[in-house]
KOLLO-199559 format. One record per residue: residue in one letter; residue number from 0; chain; x, y, z of N, C-alpha, C, CB in turn. Coordinates in steps of 0.2 Angstrom, whole numbers, padded with zeros to 4 digits, always signed. Each point is the difference from the previous one (the first is absolute). Glycine has a CB too. Layout:
+------+-----+-----+-------+-------+-------+-------+-------+-------+-------+-------+-------+-------+-------+-------+
! type ! seq ! mol !   n_X !   n_Y !   n_Z !  ca_X !  ca_Y !  ca_Z !   c_X !   c_Y !   c_Z !  cb_X !  cb_Y !  cb_Z !
+------+-----+-----+-------+-------+-------+-------+-------+-------+-------+-------+-------+-------+-------+-------+
!    A ! NUM !   A !     X !     Y !     Z !     X !     Y !     Z !     X !     Y !     Z !     X !     Y !     Z !
...
+------+-----+-----+-------+-------+-------+-------+-------+-------+-------+-------+-------+-------+-------+-------+
This chain:
+------+-----+-----+-------+-------+-------+-------+-------+-------+-------+-------+-------+-------+-------+-------+
! type ! seq ! mol !   n_X !   n_Y !   n_Z !  ca_X !  ca_Y !  ca_Z !   c_X !   c_Y !   c_Z !  cb_X !  cb_Y !  cb_Z !
+------+-----+-----+-------+-------+-------+-------+-------+-------+-------+-------+-------+-------+-------+-------+
!    M !   0 !   A ! -0035 ! -0512 ! +0375 ! -0002 ! +0003 ! -0006 ! +0000 ! +0008 ! +0001 ! -0007 ! -0010 ! -0003 !
!    N !   1 !   A ! +0006 ! +0012 ! +0009 ! +0000 ! +0007 ! +0001 ! +0007 ! +0003 ! -0001 ! -0008 ! -0001 ! +0009 !
!    L !   2 !   A ! +0013 ! -0003 ! -0008 ! +0007 ! +0003 ! -0002 ! +0001 ! +0001 ! -0007 ! +0005 ! -0007 ! +0009 !
!    V !   3 !   A ! -0008 ! +0003 ! -0014 ! +0000 ! +0001 ! -0007 ! -0004 ! +0006 ! -0002 ! +0001 ! -0012 ! -0002 !
!    Y !   4 !   A ! -0007 ! +0013 ! +0006 ! -0004 ! +0006 ! -0002 ! +0004 ! +0006 ! +0002 ! -0010 ! -0007 ! +0003 !
!    N !   5 !   A ! +0013 ! +0007 ! +0003 ! +0004 ! +0006 ! +0002 ! +0006 ! +0001 ! -0005 ! -0004 ! -0002 ! +0012 !
!    L !   6 !   A ! +0007 ! -0003 ! -0014 ! +0006 ! +0001 ! -0005 ! -0003 ! +0003 ! -0007 ! +0006 ! -0010 ! +0006 !
!    V !   7 !   A ! -0012 ! +0008 ! -0008 ! -0003 ! +0003 ! -0006 ! -0002 ! +0007 ! +0002 ! -0004 ! -0011 ! -0004 !
!    V !   8 !   A ! +0002 ! +0013 ! +0009 ! -0002 ! +0007 ! +0002 ! +0007 ! +0004 ! +0000 ! -0010 ! -0004 ! +0007 !
!    L !   9 !   A ! +0015 ! +0001 ! -0004 ! +0006 ! +0003 ! +0000 ! +0003 ! +0002 ! -0007 ! +0003 ! -0006 ! +0010 !
!    C !  10 !   A ! -0004 ! +0001 ! -0015 ! +0002 ! +0001 ! -0007 ! -0005 ! +0005 ! -0003 ! +0004 ! -0012 ! -0001 !
!    H !  11 !   A ! -0010 ! +0013 ! +0003 ! -0005 ! +0005 ! -0003 ! +0003 ! +0007 ! +0002 ! -0010 ! -0009 ! +0001 !
!    V !  12 !   A ! +0012 ! +0009 ! +0006 ! +0002 ! +0007 ! +0002 ! +0007 ! +0002 ! -0003 ! -0006 ! -0002 ! +0011 !
!    I !  13 !   A ! +0010 ! -0003 ! -0013 ! +0006 ! +0001 ! -0003 ! -0001 ! +0002 ! -0007 ! +0006 ! -0008 ! +0007 !
!    G !  14 !   A ! -0011 ! +0005 ! -0011 ! -0002 ! +0002 ! -0006 ! -0003 ! +0007 ! +0000 ! -0002 ! -0012 ! -0003 !
!    M !  15 !   A ! -0001 ! +0014 ! +0008 ! -0003 ! +0007 ! +0000 ! +0006 ! +0005 ! +0001 ! -0011 ! -0004 ! +0005 !
!    A !  16 !   A ! +0016 ! +0002 ! -0001 ! +0006 ! +0004 ! +0001 ! +0003 ! +0001 ! -0006 ! +0001 ! -0003 ! +0012 !
!    M !  17 !   A ! +0000 ! -0002 ! -0016 ! +0004 ! +0000 ! -0007 ! -0004 ! +0005 ! -0004 ! +0004 ! -0012 ! +0001 !
!    L !  18 !   A ! -0011 ! +0011 ! -0002 ! -0004 ! +0004 ! -0004 ! +0000 ! +0007 ! +0001 ! -0007 ! -0010 ! -0001 !
!    I !  19 !   A ! +0006 ! +0012 ! +0007 ! -0001 ! +0007 ! +0002 ! +0007 ! +0003 ! +0001 ! -0010 ! -0002 ! +0005 !
!    G !  20 !   A ! +0015 ! -0002 ! -0002 ! +0007 ! +0003 ! +0001 ! +0003 ! +0001 ! -0007 ! +0001 ! -0006 ! +0011 !
!    G !  21 !   A ! -0001 ! +0001 ! -0016 ! +0003 ! +0001 ! -0006 ! -0003 ! +0006 ! -0004 ! +0002 ! -0013 ! +0000 !
!    W !  22 !   A ! -0009 ! +0013 ! +0001 ! -0003 ! +0006 ! -0004 ! +0002 ! +0007 ! +0003 ! -0010 ! -0008 ! -0002 !
!    L !  23 !   A ! +0010 ! +0008 ! +0009 ! +0002 ! +0007 ! +0003 ! +0008 ! +0001 ! -0002 ! -0008 ! -0002 ! +0009 !
!    A !  24 !   A ! +0012 ! -0003 ! -0010 ! +0007 ! +0001 ! -0002 ! +0001 ! +0002 ! -0007 ! +0003 ! -0008 ! +0009 !
!    N !  25 !   A ! -0008 ! +0006 ! -0013 ! +0001 ! +0001 ! -0007 ! -0007 ! +0001 ! -0004 ! +0011 ! -0007 ! +0000 !
!    R !  26 !   A ! -0013 ! +0013 ! +0001 ! -0007 ! +0002 ! -0002 ! -0001 ! +0001 ! -0008 ! -0002 ! +0005 ! +0011 !
!    D !  27 !   A ! +0008 ! -0005 ! -0015 ! -0001 ! +0002 ! -0007 ! +0000 ! -0007 ! -0004 ! +0005 ! +0011 ! +0002 !
!    R !  28 !   A ! -0004 ! -0017 ! +0001 ! +0000 ! -0006 ! -0004 ! -0001 ! -0006 ! +0005 ! +0008 ! +0005 ! -0009 !
!    I !  29 !   A ! -0009 ! -0010 ! +0006 ! -0002 ! -0006 ! +0004 ! +0007 ! -0004 ! +0000 ! -0012 ! -0001 ! -0004 !
!    I !  30 !   A ! +0014 ! +0000 ! +0010 ! +0006 ! -0005 ! +0001 ! -0002 ! -0007 ! +0001 ! +0007 ! +0010 ! +0004 !
!    P !  31 !   A ! -0002 ! -0015 ! -0005 ! -0002 ! -0007 ! +0001 ! -0003 ! -0001 ! +0008 ! +0008 ! -0003 ! -0009 !
!    L !  32 !   A ! -0005 ! +0007 ! +0013 ! -0003 ! -0001 ! +0007 ! -0007 ! +0002 ! +0001 ! +0011 ! +0003 ! +0004 !
!    V !  33 !   A ! -0014 ! +0002 ! -0007 ! -0007 ! +0001 ! +0000 ! -0004 ! -0005 ! -0004 ! +0003 ! +0012 ! +0000 !
!    L !  34 !   A ! +0000 ! -0014 ! -0005 ! -0004 ! -0006 ! -0004 ! -0001 ! -0006 ! +0004 ! +0005 ! +0005 ! -0011 !
!    W !  35 !   A ! +0001 ! -0007 ! +0014 ! -0001 ! -0006 ! +0004 ! -0004 ! +0001 ! +0007 ! +0012 ! -0003 ! -0005 !
!    G !  36 !   A ! -0011 ! +0009 ! +0007 ! -0005 ! +0002 ! +0006 ! -0007 ! -0001 ! -0002 ! +0009 ! +0008 ! +0005 !
!    A !  37 !   A ! -0011 ! -0006 ! -0010 ! -0007 ! +0000 ! -0003 ! -0002 ! -0007 ! -0001 ! +0001 ! +0011 ! -0005 !
!    R !  38 !   A ! +0003 ! -0015 ! +0002 ! -0001 ! -0007 ! -0001 ! -0001 ! -0004 ! +0007 ! +0006 ! +0000 ! -0011 !
!    I !  39 !   A ! -0001 ! +0001 ! +0016 ! +0000 ! -0003 ! +0006 ! -0007 ! +0002 ! +0004 ! +0013 ! +0000 ! +0000 !
!    Q !  40 !   A ! -0015 ! +0006 ! +0000 ! -0006 ! +0003 ! +0003 ! -0006 ! -0004 ! -0002 ! +0005 ! +0011 ! +0001 !
!    L !  41 !   A ! -0006 ! -0012 ! -0008 ! -0005 ! -0003 ! -0003 ! -0001 ! -0007 ! +0002 ! +0000 ! +0008 ! -0009 !
!    L !  42 !   A ! +0006 ! -0012 ! +0008 ! +0000 ! -0007 ! +0002 ! -0001 ! -0001 ! +0007 ! +0008 ! -0002 ! -0009 !
!    T !  43 !   A ! -0004 ! +0005 ! +0014 ! -0001 ! -0001 ! +0007 ! -0007 ! +0002 ! +0002 ! +0013 ! +0001 ! +0002 !
!    G !  44 !   A ! -0015 ! +0004 ! -0005 ! -0007 ! +0002 ! +0002 ! -0005 ! -0005 ! -0001 ! +0003 ! +0012 ! -0002 !
!    L !  45 !   A ! -0003 ! -0015 ! -0004 ! -0004 ! -0006 ! -0002 ! +0001 ! -0006 ! +0005 ! +0000 ! +0004 ! -0012 !
!    I !  46 !   A ! +0006 ! -0005 ! +0014 ! +0001 ! -0006 ! +0005 ! -0003 ! +0002 ! +0007 ! +0011 ! -0003 ! -0007 !
!    I !  47 !   A ! -0010 ! +0009 ! +0009 ! -0003 ! +0002 ! +0006 ! -0007 ! -0001 ! +0000 ! +0009 ! +0008 ! +0002 !
!    V !  48 !   A ! -0013 ! -0006 ! -0007 ! -0007 ! -0001 ! +0000 ! -0002 ! -0007 ! +0000 ! -0001 ! +0011 ! -0007 !
!    T !  49 !   A ! +0005 ! -0015 ! +0003 ! -0001 ! -0007 ! +0000 ! +0001 ! -0003 ! +0007 ! +0004 ! -0001 ! -0012 !
!    F !  50 !   A ! +0001 ! +0003 ! +0016 ! +0000 ! -0003 ! +0007 ! -0005 ! +0003 ! +0004 ! +0012 ! +0000 ! -0001 !
!    Q !  51 !   A ! -0014 ! +0006 ! +0000 ! -0006 ! +0002 ! +0004 ! -0007 ! -0003 ! -0001 ! +0006 ! +0011 ! +0000 !
!    E !  52 !   A ! -0007 ! -0013 ! -0007 ! -0006 ! -0004 ! -0002 ! +0000 ! -0007 ! +0004 ! +0000 ! +0007 ! -0011 !
!    M !  53 !   A ! +0006 ! -0009 ! +0012 ! +0001 ! -0007 ! +0003 ! +0000 ! +0001 ! +0008 ! +0007 ! -0004 ! -0010 !
!    G !  54 !   A ! -0008 ! +0010 ! +0012 ! +0000 ! +0001 ! +0007 ! +0007 ! +0000 ! +0004 ! -0011 ! -0006 ! -0001 !
!    I !  55 !   A ! +0016 ! +0007 ! -0003 ! +0007 ! +0000 ! +0002 ! +0002 ! +0007 ! +0001 ! +0003 ! -0011 ! -0005 !
!    G !  56 !   A ! +0000 ! +0013 ! +0010 ! +0003 ! +0007 ! +0001 ! -0004 ! +0004 ! +0005 ! +0004 ! -0001 ! -0012 !
!    T !  57 !   A ! -0004 ! +0008 ! +0011 ! -0002 ! +0004 ! +0005 ! -0008 ! +0001 ! -0001 ! +0011 ! +0006 ! +0000 !
!    Y !  58 !   A ! -0014 ! -0006 ! -0006 ! -0007 ! +0001 ! -0001 ! -0003 ! -0006 ! -0002 ! +0002 ! +0012 ! -0002 !
!    A !  59 !   A ! -0007 ! -0014 ! +0005 ! -0004 ! -0006 ! -0002 ! -0005 ! +0002 ! -0005 ! +0001 ! -0005 ! +0011 !
!    E !  60 !   A ! -0004 ! +0011 ! -0011 ! -0004 ! +0002 ! -0005 ! +0003 ! +0006 ! -0004 ! -0010 ! -0004 ! +0007 !
!    P !  61 !   A ! +0012 ! +0003 ! -0013 ! +0003 ! +0005 ! -0004 ! -0005 ! +0005 ! -0002 ! +0009 ! -0007 ! -0004 !
!    D !  62 !   A ! -0008 ! +0013 ! +0003 ! -0004 ! +0005 ! -0003 ! +0000 ! +0000 ! -0007 ! +0002 ! +0007 ! +0010 !
!    H !  63 !   A ! -0007 ! -0010 ! -0014 ! +0001 ! -0001 ! -0007 ! +0000 ! +0007 ! -0004 ! -0006 ! -0011 ! +0002 !
!    M !  64 !   A ! +0002 ! +0016 ! +0001 ! +0000 ! +0006 ! -0004 ! +0007 ! +0003 ! +0000 ! -0012 ! +0002 ! +0004 !
!    K !  65 !   A ! +0015 ! -0002 ! +0002 ! +0007 ! +0003 ! +0001 ! +0005 ! -0004 ! -0005 ! -0002 ! +0003 ! +0012 !
!    I !  66 !   A ! +0001 ! -0010 ! -0012 ! +0004 ! -0004 ! -0004 ! -0001 ! +0002 ! -0008 ! +0000 ! -0009 ! +0009 !
!    G !  67 !   A ! -0006 ! +0010 ! -0011 ! -0002 ! +0002 ! -0007 ! +0003 ! +0007 ! -0002 ! -0010 ! -0007 ! +0001 !
!    V !  68 !   A ! +0010 ! +0011 ! +0004 ! +0003 ! +0007 ! -0002 ! +0007 ! +0000 ! +0000 ! -0010 ! +0005 ! +0006 !
!    K !  69 !   A ! +0013 ! -0009 ! -0001 ! +0008 ! +0000 ! +0000 ! +0002 ! -0004 ! -0006 ! +0000 ! +0001 ! +0012 !
!    L !  70 !   A ! -0004 ! -0006 ! -0014 ! +0002 ! -0004 ! -0006 ! +0000 ! +0004 ! -0007 ! -0004 ! -0011 ! +0006 !
!    L !  71 !   A ! -0001 ! +0015 ! -0006 ! -0001 ! +0004 ! -0006 ! +0006 ! +0005 ! -0001 ! -0013 ! -0001 ! +0001 !
!    I !  72 !   A ! +0014 ! +0004 ! +0005 ! +0006 ! +0005 ! +0000 ! +0007 ! -0004 ! -0001 ! -0007 ! +0008 ! +0008 !
!    A !  73 !   A ! +0008 ! -0014 ! -0005 ! +0006 ! -0003 ! -0001 ! +0001 ! -0002 ! -0008 ! -0001 ! -0004 ! +0012 !
!    V !  74 !   A ! -0004 ! +0002 ! -0015 ! +0000 ! -0002 ! -0007 ! +0002 ! +0006 ! -0004 ! -0008 ! -0009 ! +0002 !
!    A !  75 !   A ! +0005 ! +0015 ! +0000 ! +0001 ! +0006 ! -0004 ! +0008 ! +0002 ! +0001 ! -0012 ! +0004 ! +0001 !
!    I !  76 !   A ! +0014 ! -0005 ! +0005 ! +0007 ! +0002 ! +0002 ! +0005 ! -0004 ! -0004 ! -0004 ! +0003 ! +0011 !
!    L !  77 !   A ! +0002 ! -0010 ! -0011 ! +0005 ! -0005 ! -0004 ! -0001 ! +0002 ! -0007 ! -0001 ! -0009 ! +0009 !
!    G !  78 !   A ! -0005 ! +0010 ! -0012 ! +0000 ! +0002 ! -0007 ! +0004 ! +0006 ! -0002 ! -0011 ! -0006 ! +0000 !
!    L !  79 !   A ! +0010 ! +0011 ! +0004 ! +0004 ! +0006 ! -0001 ! +0008 ! -0001 ! +0000 ! -0010 ! +0007 ! +0004 !
!    A !  80 !   A ! +0012 ! -0011 ! +0001 ! +0007 ! -0001 ! +0001 ! +0002 ! -0004 ! -0006 ! -0001 ! +0000 ! +0013 !
!    E !  81 !   A ! -0002 ! -0005 ! -0015 ! +0002 ! -0005 ! -0005 ! +0001 ! +0004 ! -0007 ! -0006 ! -0010 ! +0006 !
!    T !  82 !   A ! +0001 ! +0014 ! -0007 ! +0000 ! +0004 ! -0007 ! +0005 ! +0006 ! +0000 ! -0012 ! -0003 ! -0001 !
!    Q !  83 !   A ! +0012 ! +0006 ! +0007 ! +0005 ! +0006 ! +0000 ! +0007 ! -0003 ! +0001 ! -0008 ! +0007 ! +0005 !
!    A !  84 !   A ! +0010 ! -0013 ! -0003 ! +0006 ! -0002 ! +0000 ! +0003 ! -0002 ! -0006 ! -0002 ! -0005 ! +0011 !
!    R !  85 !   A ! -0003 ! +0003 ! -0016 ! +0002 ! -0001 ! -0007 ! +0001 ! +0006 ! -0004 ! -0006 ! -0011 ! +0001 !
!    K !  86 !   A ! +0003 ! +0016 ! +0000 ! +0000 ! +0006 ! -0004 ! +0007 ! +0004 ! +0001 ! -0013 ! +0001 ! +0001 !
!    S !  87 !   A ! +0015 ! +0002 ! -0006 ! +0006 ! +0004 ! +0000 ! -0001 ! +0007 ! -0003 ! +0007 ! -0011 ! +0001 !
!    P !  88 !   A ! -0008 ! +0016 ! +0002 ! +0000 ! +0001 ! +0007 ! -0007 ! -0001 ! +0002 ! +0009 ! +0009 ! -0001 !
!    P !  89 !   A ! -0010 ! -0010 ! +0008 ! -0007 ! -0001 ! +0002 ! -0004 ! +0006 ! +0001 ! +0005 ! -0010 ! +0006 !
!    V !  90 !   A ! -0011 ! +0010 ! -0006 ! -0004 ! +0006 ! +0001 ! +0000 ! +0001 ! +0007 ! -0008 ! -0003 ! -0010 !
!    A !  91 !   A ! +0010 ! +0009 ! +0012 ! +0001 ! +0002 ! +0007 ! -0006 ! +0001 ! +0004 ! +0009 ! +0006 ! -0004 !
!    K !  92 !   A ! -0015 ! -0004 ! +0001 ! -0006 ! +0000 ! +0003 ! -0003 ! -0007 ! +0002 ! -0002 ! +0011 ! -0006 !
!    L !  93 !   A ! +0003 ! -0016 ! +0002 ! -0002 ! -0006 ! +0002 ! +0005 ! -0003 ! +0005 ! -0004 ! -0002 ! -0012 !
!    V !  94 !   A ! +0010 ! +0003 ! +0012 ! +0004 ! -0002 ! +0006 ! -0002 ! +0003 ! +0006 ! +0010 ! -0001 ! -0008 !
!    I !  95 !   A ! -0012 ! +0007 ! +0008 ! -0002 ! +0004 ! +0006 ! -0007 ! -0003 ! +0002 ! +0006 ! +0010 ! -0003 !
!    T !  96 !   A ! -0010 ! -0012 ! -0001 ! -0007 ! -0003 ! +0001 ! +0001 ! -0007 ! +0003 ! -0005 ! +0006 ! -0009 !
!    M !  97 !   A ! +0010 ! -0009 ! +0007 ! +0002 ! -0007 ! +0003 ! +0002 ! +0001 ! +0007 ! +0003 ! -0005 ! -0011 !
!    G !  98 !   A ! +0001 ! +0010 ! +0013 ! +0002 ! +0001 ! +0006 ! -0005 ! +0002 ! +0005 ! +0011 ! +0003 ! -0005 !
!    V !  99 !   A ! -0015 ! +0001 ! +0003 ! -0006 ! +0003 ! +0004 ! -0005 ! -0006 ! +0001 ! +0001 ! +0012 ! -0005 !
!    L ! 100 !   A ! -0002 ! -0016 ! +0000 ! -0004 ! -0006 ! +0001 ! +0003 ! -0005 ! +0005 ! -0005 ! +0001 ! -0011 !
!    A ! 101 !   A ! +0011 ! -0001 ! +0011 ! +0004 ! -0005 ! +0005 ! -0001 ! +0003 ! +0007 ! +0008 ! -0003 ! -0008 !
!    L ! 102 !   A ! -0008 ! +0010 ! +0009 ! -0001 ! +0003 ! +0006 ! -0007 ! -0001 ! +0003 ! +0009 ! +0009 ! -0003 !
!    L ! 103 !   A ! -0014 ! -0008 ! -0002 ! -0007 ! -0001 ! +0001 ! -0001 ! -0007 ! +0003 ! -0003 ! +0009 ! -0009 !
!    N ! 104 !   A ! +0005 ! -0014 ! +0005 ! -0001 ! -0007 ! +0002 ! +0003 ! -0001 ! +0007 ! +0001 ! -0003 ! -0012 !
!    T ! 105 !   A ! +0004 ! +0006 ! +0014 ! +0003 ! -0001 ! +0007 ! -0004 ! +0004 ! +0005 ! +0011 ! -0001 ! -0005 !
!    A ! 106 !   A ! -0014 ! +0007 ! +0003 ! -0005 ! +0003 ! +0005 ! -0006 ! -0004 ! +0001 ! +0005 ! +0011 ! -0004 !
!    I ! 107 !   A ! -0007 ! -0014 ! -0002 ! -0006 ! -0004 ! +0001 ! +0001 ! -0006 ! +0005 ! -0004 ! +0003 ! -0012 !
!    A ! 108 !   A ! +0010 ! -0006 ! +0011 ! +0001 ! -0006 ! +0004 ! +0000 ! +0002 ! +0008 ! +0007 ! -0005 ! -0010 !
!    V ! 109 !   A ! -0004 ! +0011 ! +0011 ! +0001 ! +0002 ! +0007 ! -0007 ! +0003 ! +0003 ! +0012 ! +0002 ! -0002 !
!    L ! 110 !   A ! -0015 ! +0002 ! -0002 ! -0006 ! +0004 ! +0002 ! -0007 ! -0003 ! -0001 ! +0008 ! +0010 ! -0002 !
!    W ! 111 !   A ! -0008 ! -0015 ! -0002 ! -0007 ! -0003 ! -0002 ! -0004 ! -0001 ! +0006 ! +0005 ! -0005 ! -0010 !
!    A ! 112 !   A ! -0003 ! +0001 ! +0015 ! -0004 ! -0002 ! +0006 ! -0002 ! +0007 ! +0004 ! +0006 ! -0011 ! +0001 !
!    A ! 113 !   A ! -0001 ! +0016 ! -0001 ! -0002 ! +0006 ! +0004 ! -0006 ! +0004 ! -0003 ! +0012 ! +0000 ! +0004 !
!    I ! 114 !   A ! -0012 ! +0000 ! -0010 ! -0005 ! +0004 ! -0004 ! -0006 ! -0004 ! -0002 ! +0009 ! +0008 ! -0003 !
!    S ! 115 !   A ! -0009 ! -0015 ! +0003 ! -0006 ! -0004 ! -0002 ! -0006 ! +0001 ! +0005 ! +0008 ! -0008 ! -0007 !
!    V ! 116 !   A ! -0014 ! +0007 ! +0005 ! -0006 ! +0000 ! +0004 ! -0001 ! -0007 ! +0002 ! -0005 ! +0011 ! -0005 !
!    P ! 117 !   A ! +0004 ! -0013 ! +0011 ! -0002 ! -0007 ! +0002 ! -0007 ! -0002 ! -0003 ! +0007 ! +0001 ! +0010 !
+------+-----+-----+-------+-------+-------+-------+-------+-------+-------+-------+-------+-------+-------+-------+
């Protein structure tokens, strides 16, 4: 089961790369790569949390506050990506906001344990 968990984590990282890389390459509009990256991020993130709740994977006890914050940001990212992908032309400030939120979500994933108080 750990192999499946690690494959889901790999897909999660690939989704992050699609989301941030696609946004950096094309900041004025939402390309399908960004949209699919946001979808993959949300779906694989939920699967990772499910595995962690079952005791599978790296962490036996997931940090529910971190999960809640990241889920809120991920839903906002996906909502912005979906709405701006359908607009012609998209609102540039909202596209930038989506990208900044994606960077923030990545920073939270990496730095949360380092800055949280035990």
